[in-house]
N, C-alpha and C positions, 0 to 999 in steps of 0.2 A: 592821358598818359602818354608819354612821349616813348618811343621803341625804336624806329626805324633809322639806328645810326649804325655805320658799317665801317669796318675795317677792312682795307682792300689788299688783295695780293696783286701782283704783276701778272699780265696776261702771261700765256705759255709762249716762250720763244721758239721759233724755228731756226735750226743751223742754217746759216746763211751762204754756205759756201756754195759757189754757182762756177761750175767750170767752164772755162773759156779757152778757145783754141785761137792764139793771135797769129795773123798772118805778118809775115816780115817782108821788108822791101827786098831782100834777096830771095833766092829760090830756097822753097822749103819753109816748115814752119817751127814754132816750139808751142809746147803746151804749159799751160798755168792755170790758176784758180783764183778767183775774187770773191770777196763778200759781198753779196748784193743783196738788199731787202726783198724779203717776201711778205705778203700781205698779213703774216700771223702773229707778228709780235715784236720782242724787244730785238734791236740791233746789237751786234757785237762787233768789235773792231777787227779790222782785218789783221791776221796774223802777221809776224815779223816776216819780211821775204817774199810777201805774195805782192804780184804786180796787180794794182787795181785801175790800169788804165785799159783802154780797148784801142784797137789799131784800126782805121777806117772806119766809114760809117755804112749807113744803109746804101746810100748811091753808089759807093764804091764797090761794095759787095754785088749789089744788082748788076753793075757793068762787067764785073768778072763772070758772073753766073750768065750773062747774055753770050759770052764766047763760049763758056763751057757749063752748060746746065748741070752737069754730074760732079762738079767741084763739091766735094762733101765739106772741106774745111770753110768755103765761102758760104756755104749753106748754114754751117753751125755758127760761124761768125755773124752772119745777117739775124738768124735767129736770136743770138745774145744781144744784137741791137734793138730788135723789136721789142725783146723782153725788157730792155732797160729803158725803153719807152712806154712800158704798160700795154703793148699791143699783143696779148696773150694769144690770140687766134693765129697771128701772123707767125708768131715764134713758133707755134705749135705747128704749123705748117712747113716751116723750115727743118726744124727738127725731124719731123715725120719724113721729109725728102732726103735727109742726110741718112736717116736710119735705114731707108730703102737701100743705100749705097754700102753704108758700115755699119756693122751691129755693134754699136760703142757704148759702153756704160754709162760714160759722162754724159752723152747725148740723151740717153734714156733718162738719166738724173734731171737733166736740165728741162727735158719735156715735163716731167714730173713735177717740177717747182712751177712751172706755167700753169700744168693743170691745177696745182694747189691754188695758184693766185686766183684761179677762176671758180675755185671751190667745187671743182670736178674731182671730187675726194677718190671715187671708185677708179677712174683712169690713174690718178696719182698714184694710188698704191700699186695698181698694175705696174707701172713703170718703175717705181723705186723697187718692187720684187724683182725685176727684170734686171736692172742695175746691180742688185745683190748677187742674182745668180751669176752675173758675168765677172763680177768682182767681189767676192765675199768677204774679202779683208777690208774694205773702205766702210769706214763706221757712219759715214755722212748719210747713206740712204736708210740705214736703220734708224738713225736719229729722226730723220724727217718723216719716215713712214709711222713710227712710234707716234709722232705728235698728230698726224693725220689721221690715223686709228682712234686717237683720243677724241679728235673732233668728230669722228663718226660715231662715238659712243661705246667703242671698243677700247675702253682705257686698259683692261687688264693685258690685252694684246699689245698695246701702246707701251705698257711697262717692260714687257718682255723685250721689245726692241731696243728700247732705251738702255736696258740692262746689256745687252749684247753690244750696244755702241760704246758703253762703258767699258765692257771687257776689251775692245778692239782698240779704244783710245782713252787709257785709263787717267791721261793727264789734262784731259778736256774738262773745265769745270762746268761748261753747259750742259753736260750729260747729267751729272748728278742733280744740277738744278731743275732741269726739265722732269727728270723721274719724280724729284721731290713734289712737284707741281701736281703731276699726276697721281701720287700718293695722296696729296691733300683733297684731289677730287673724289676720292673713293672714301675718305676720312680715316685714313691711315696717318694719324698725325704723327706718331712718335717716328716711323720710317721717313716721314717727310723731313722732318728736323733733322735726321740722321744724315740724309742726303745733302740737306743746306749746309750742315756741318762740313760734310766732305767737298763741297764746291768752294767752301771759303777758305779750306786747307790749301786747295789748288790755286785761289784766285782771292787773297786776302783782301782785296778792295771792290770785290762784286757787288755792287749796288742791289741789284735783284736778288741775290742771295739773303742779305739783312732784309730786305722788305719783306720777303717772303718767309723767312724764319720768324720774323717778328709777327707776321700774321699767323704763322702756326701756333706760336705761343699764346699770342691772344686768344685764339680759338680755343685753347686748351685752358684758358683760364690763368696762364701765369703772366699776368699784367706786366710785373716788375722786368721780368726778363724780355717782354715784347718791347717795353720802353728803351731798354739797353739798346737793342737791336736797330729801332727807329732813330735812336740818338745816333748810331753809327753811320745809318743811312744818311742822317742830315749832315753829318761831318764830310760825307763822299761827296754829297750833291746838295749843298746848301741853298739852292736855288730850286730845288725840286718840292713840289706841295705835297707830294704823296706822304713823305716822310713826317711831316708836320701834321697832316691831317689824321693817319694812321696814330701817330704819337698821342694826339690830344684825345682820340677816342679811347686809347688804353690808360690815358690818366682820369678821364670820365669815370671809367669802369672802377676805378680806384678811389672814386670820389673826390678827387683833386679838381674841382671844377674850375677854379682860377686858372691853374696851368693848362687845362684842356682849353680853355677858351683863348689863352694866349696862342697855343698852339694852332688853333682854327683860324684865329684872326690872322697869323702868318701865311697859313695855307691859302686863304682867301687873295691875301695881298699878291702872292706868287701865282696864282692863278684864279682869275675872278670870272673864268668860263666854264668851270666845273661844278654840275649841278650836285653832285654828291658832297662837295665839300660844304657848299651852302646848307644843304638838308642836315649834315652832321652839325654844323655850328648852331642851326636852329635848335637841335636837340639839346645841346649845352645851355642856349639862352633859356629854353624852357625849363632845365633842371635846376636853374637858377632863379626861376620866377618872373623871367621878363619875357612875358607871352608876346609883347608889342614887337620886340626885335625878332623874337621867334617867327613870327607870321611873315616879317619883312624877308627873313632869310629863306623860308619856306616858299614866300611867293617868288623869289628870284630863282629859286631852283625849279619852280614850275615853269618860269619864263624861258630858263634855258633848255629844260626837257619836259615839254607838255604832256607826257604820256608816263611821268614819274610817279606812280601811284604811292610810293612810301610818303614822298612830299606832300601829297593831298592828305594821307591819313595823318601826317604829322601836323598839318596846318589846321586840320578840323580839331585835333586835341587842343591845339593853343586857342582856337577861337572857343572851344568848350569851357577852357579855363577863364575865358574872359566874358563868359556867358552869353555869348554869340551863338545862339544855338541854330539859328537859321543858316548860318555861314558854316558852323561846323556839320550840320545834315547835309548841305549841297557839297561839302568836300568829300566826307564820306562816301556819299552815292557815286561821285566820281571817281573815288579810288576804286569802288566795288565793280564799277564798269568798266575800268581800266584792267583790273586784276581779280578777277572773280574768286581767285584761289585765295585771296588775301581776306576775304569776307571775315574770317573767325579773329581777325585784328580788329574788327568795327565792334565797338560796345552795343549790346543788345539793343539800348534804347534807340539807337540810330539805324535799326536795320527795319526796313520795311516787312510789315506781317503779311 
């Protein structure tokens, strides 16, 4: 029996506002902010009016600091340059030096983002907390701290932070989107759907909101509504494989295997490097009784992700249907070795006594 087919939600995004202090050619400087990717998820477009350029590079800032090591602006700017080159430790060192000169909430925020990139979550939370104390009306530190707390297993506290971020910035669709994802993480599906509804009211073409609301509907058994949302996601991003893969799985749950296979075929065409998609298509082939094609898809999934226990279990099931008992046994044993917690998904006859 096949079973490990999955509808996927998007990863939790982090607000990508990254404060920059721009050096000007004339005496003095101006302040601004720019959206800069962090390693925790989905990117959002820069807001209108934001300057997304940087002035000067690492060498230029180093020359300035050689003449005046206490130039706080140059330290922050060089930290930003290090950050954009993924040199997290160098960025943190420059931000720390700048903070020794000036207690600035934006610099604490930037250092927190660098710590987050290093997955040093405890230090990140400390810096976000200091940024909040220095500027309690800024939603961004609450937003990012909420997501980091979730990554630390403190989802309830993360939800509180995202709720505060929503209060401070009620027009930011990313806030309810993220809180909805955290609600999903604790099984509060109705609350998650309400948040995704809110995100779509604020941003009607928000791809992530449709994908995640579709995921929530699918998990609640409302496959028709899930299909509607995944179809909307496909309209927004017709070259995105995730919408087709998820919609195919929802069609499968409704018993429409022909449409499910069409969607999974398109998902594979759009992204032939995703092991999950091959695994999902394999389950459709298996449900249609085409076990040879199922084995081919599960094998490709295993090639792409050698530690993919679900693909081994599913290939074992396909081999079992083909009466290739030895290969089925070998795959089940590999699956149990990779994922001992999934032993209950292995038929008794294939478990060693």
